C-alpha positions as CSV (number, residue, x, y, z in Angstrom):
1,M,-55.4,-38.7,91.8
2,G,-51.7,-38.8,92.7
3,L,-49.3,-36.0,92.2
4,L,-47.4,-37.8,89.4
5,T,-50.6,-38.4,87.5
6,Y,-51.6,-34.8,87.8
7,L,-48.2,-33.6,86.5
8,I,-48.4,-36.0,83.5
9,L,-51.9,-34.7,82.7
10,L,-50.7,-31.1,83.1
11,A,-47.9,-31.7,80.7
12,I,-50.1,-33.4,78.1
13,S,-52.7,-30.6,78.3
14,G,-49.9,-28.0,78.0
15,L,-48.6,-29.8,75.0
16,I,-52.0,-29.8,73.3
17,V,-52.7,-26.2,74.0
18,G,-49.1,-25.1,73.1
19,G,-49.2,-27.1,69.9
20,L,-52.5,-25.6,68.8
21,A,-51.1,-22.2,69.6
22,R,-48.1,-22.8,67.4
23,L,-50.2,-24.0,64.6
24,A,-52.3,-20.9,64.8
25,L,-49.4,-18.7,63.6
26,P,-48.0,-19.3,60.1
27,G,-44.3,-20.1,59.8
28,P,-41.9,-22.2,61.7
29,D,-41.1,-21.5,65.4
30,P,-37.8,-22.6,66.8
31,M,-39.1,-24.1,70.0
32,G,-38.6,-27.5,71.6
33,I,-41.3,-29.6,73.2
34,G,-40.5,-28.3,76.7
35,T,-41.1,-24.7,75.6
36,T,-44.3,-25.8,73.8
37,I,-45.5,-27.4,77.0
38,L,-44.6,-24.3,79.1
39,I,-46.4,-22.0,76.6
40,G,-49.5,-24.2,76.8
41,I,-49.5,-24.2,80.6
42,A,-48.9,-20.4,80.7
43,G,-51.7,-19.8,78.1
44,S,-54.1,-21.9,80.2
45,F,-53.2,-20.1,83.3
46,L,-53.6,-16.7,81.6
47,G,-56.9,-17.8,80.1
48,G,-58.2,-18.8,83.5
49,I,-57.3,-15.4,84.9
50,V,-59.0,-13.6,82.0
51,T,-62.1,-15.8,82.3
52,A,-62.3,-15.2,86.1
53,I,-62.0,-11.4,85.7
54,L,-64.3,-11.0,82.7
55,F,-67.0,-13.7,83.2
56,R,-66.7,-14.4,87.0
57,R,-66.3,-18.1,86.2
58,N,-63.6,-20.5,87.2
59,G,-61.6,-22.3,84.5
60,A,-60.9,-21.3,80.9
61,G,-62.2,-23.0,77.9
62,I,-59.9,-24.5,75.4
63,A,-60.5,-21.7,72.9
64,I,-59.5,-19.0,75.4
65,A,-56.5,-21.0,76.5
66,V,-55.3,-21.5,72.9
67,A,-55.9,-17.7,72.2
68,C,-53.8,-16.7,75.2
69,A,-51.0,-19.2,74.3
70,T,-51.1,-17.9,70.7
71,L,-50.5,-14.4,72.1
72,I,-47.5,-15.7,74.1
73,V,-46.1,-17.4,70.9
74,Y,-46.6,-14.1,69.0
75,L,-44.8,-12.1,71.8
76,I,-41.9,-14.5,71.8
77,R,-41.7,-14.2,68.0
78,R,-41.7,-10.4,68.2
79,S,-39.0,-10.4,70.8
80,R,-36.8,-12.4,68.4
81,G,-37.4,-9.8,65.6
82,G,-40.1,-11.6,63.7
83,T,-43.5,-10.5,62.5
84,L,-47.0,-12.1,62.4
85,T,-46.2,-14.2,59.3
86,D,-42.4,-14.3,59.4
87,P,-40.6,-15.8,62.4
88,G,-37.6,-13.6,61.9
89,P,-33.9,-14.1,61.6
90,G,-33.6,-16.2,64.8
91,A,-35.7,-19.0,63.2
92,R,-33.9,-22.1,62.1
93,R,-34.8,-22.9,58.5
94,R,-34.7,-26.6,57.5
95,R,-33.2,-27.4,54.2
96,R,-35.2,-29.7,52.0
97,F,-33.1,-32.0,49.8
């Protein structure tokens, strides 16, 4: 597998994990697709570390990766002044006409 193929697959898996993490928390999150991908990759990395420490196995399952990415989304939301269900004053609200 070439490097470009690996990077594309890494971005796709990061997008899937990050998207599921954003769906796990109610309310809109003002993040772009790049941030979502980075959160997914970071959640997968953190999930792999947690799995290696706790279970002495390599690799994280999708559930652990999504749980860790959800924790990252929650921490970002808290740093912007939000709560678990409310994204806070920094969130862009879309007007519906």
